[in-house]
Structure formats: structure tokens, C-alpha cells
C-alpha positions as CSV (number, residue, x, y, z in Angstrom):
1,X,26.4,-0.3,11.3
2,X,24.9,-0.6,14.8
3,X,21.8,1.6,15.6
4,X,22.4,3.4,18.6
5,X,19.9,4.7,21.4
6,X,19.9,8.1,20.7
7,X,19.1,7.3,16.8
8,X,16.1,4.7,18.1
9,X,14.4,7.9,20.1
10,X,15.4,10.2,17.2
11,X,13.4,8.0,14.5
12,X,10.5,7.5,17.1
13,X,10.3,11.2,17.4
14,X,10.0,11.7,13.7
15,X,7.3,9.0,13.8
16,X,5.5,10.3,16.7
17,X,6.3,7.5,18.6
18,X,6.2,7.5,22.7
19,X,8.5,4.9,23.4
20,X,9.6,3.7,27.1
21,X,13.0,2.2,27.9
22,X,12.3,-1.0,26.8
23,X,10.4,-0.7,24.1
24,X,13.7,1.5,22.9
25,X,16.1,-1.0,23.7
26,X,14.1,-3.7,22.1
27,X,13.7,-1.7,18.5
28,X,17.5,-0.9,19.0
29,X,18.1,-4.7,19.3
30,X,15.5,-5.4,16.2
31,X,17.1,-2.6,14.1
32,X,20.5,-4.1,14.6
33,X,19.6,-7.5,13.8
34,X,17.8,-6.5,10.2
35,X,20.9,-4.3,9.4
36,X,23.2,-7.4,10.0
37,X,20.7,-9.7,8.2
38,X,21.5,-6.9,5.5
39,X,25.3,-6.3,5.6
40,X,25.4,-10.6,4.9
41,X,23.2,-10.2,2.1
42,X,25.5,-7.4,0.8
43,X,28.1,-9.8,1.4
44,X,26.9,-12.0,-2.1
45,X,28.6,-11.6,-5.3
46,X,26.2,-10.5,-7.3
47,X,28.0,-10.0,-10.5
48,X,26.7,-10.7,-13.5
49,X,23.1,-11.3,-11.9
50,X,20.2,-9.2,-14.2
51,X,18.2,-6.7,-12.2
52,X,14.9,-7.8,-12.4
53,X,11.6,-6.0,-11.4
54,X,9.7,-9.6,-10.2
55,X,10.9,-12.6,-9.7
56,X,8.6,-14.4,-11.8
57,X,7.8,-13.7,-16.0
58,X,3.9,-13.2,-15.4
59,X,2.9,-10.3,-16.9
60,X,-0.6,-8.2,-16.0
61,X,-3.2,-9.0,-18.6
62,X,-4.8,-5.9,-19.5
63,X,-7.7,-6.0,-21.8
64,X,-8.3,-3.5,-24.6
65,X,-9.9,0.0,-23.8
66,X,-13.0,-0.1,-26.6
67,X,-15.6,2.6,-26.9
68,X,-19.0,0.6,-26.0
69,X,-22.5,2.1,-25.8
70,X,-23.7,2.8,-22.1
71,X,-27.2,2.3,-20.2
72,X,-30.1,4.6,-21.7
73,X,-32.0,6.5,-19.3
74,X,-35.1,4.7,-20.0
75,X,-33.4,1.4,-19.1
76,X,-31.7,2.8,-15.9
77,X,-35.2,4.5,-15.1
78,X,-36.9,0.9,-15.8
79,X,-34.7,-0.5,-13.1
80,X,-35.6,1.9,-10.4
81,X,-38.1,1.5,-8.1
82,X,-39.0,5.2,-8.0
83,X,-38.2,8.0,-10.6
84,X,-39.3,11.6,-11.5
85,X,-38.3,13.8,-14.2
86,X,-35.7,11.7,-15.6
87,X,-33.9,11.0,-11.6
88,X,-33.6,8.0,-9.6
89,X,-35.5,9.1,-6.4
90,X,-34.2,8.0,-3.1
91,X,-35.7,8.2,0.5
92,X,-34.0,11.2,2.3
93,X,-31.3,10.0,4.5
94,X,-29.8,13.1,6.1
95,X,-32.3,15.5,7.7
């Protein structure tokens, strides 16, 4: 499949890109090169090959969800430099 110059301009417009003539020609050349490679890949006989999601058999290791207690209010406030009425006091940063 060959990408035409109007197609490159159309895709650039959809992507909100402003391309000059040299850039359009370069993108047309690059896209045609990519599509040529894809055509070459489509010629490979893949009958009998099972489709895979990942190239390796690595599984994601997930720990089980367990309910644990959280930090108590007194422990949290003991770590704060200043606290008042059960809240941590921080310096004002927005005026």
C-alpha cells in the first residue's frame, strides 16, 4: 500500500500538525517504508502458531489483599511537628 501526499496532509490536519512541503515528503517516505515492512511481515506463514500476549511466560506477581489496621490518630499526631484539635498544623503556603 502506498501513502499519498494528500493522505499525509489529511492525517497531519487530524493531528493538528502544520507540515511544510519537505516534512510532508519525509513523512510520506517514512510511512511508506513502515507499510513496506508490514507487507513483508504479512507474507510470513503463521499457520499453526498460537497467538501470544507476551513474548515470555512471566506472570505478574500480586500479593493477596489483606485487611490490616491503620495508624492510630495519636501515633500520627505524635510524628507531626504541630497539631491542634486532632489535625496536623502546616504552614500557610497560599495567600
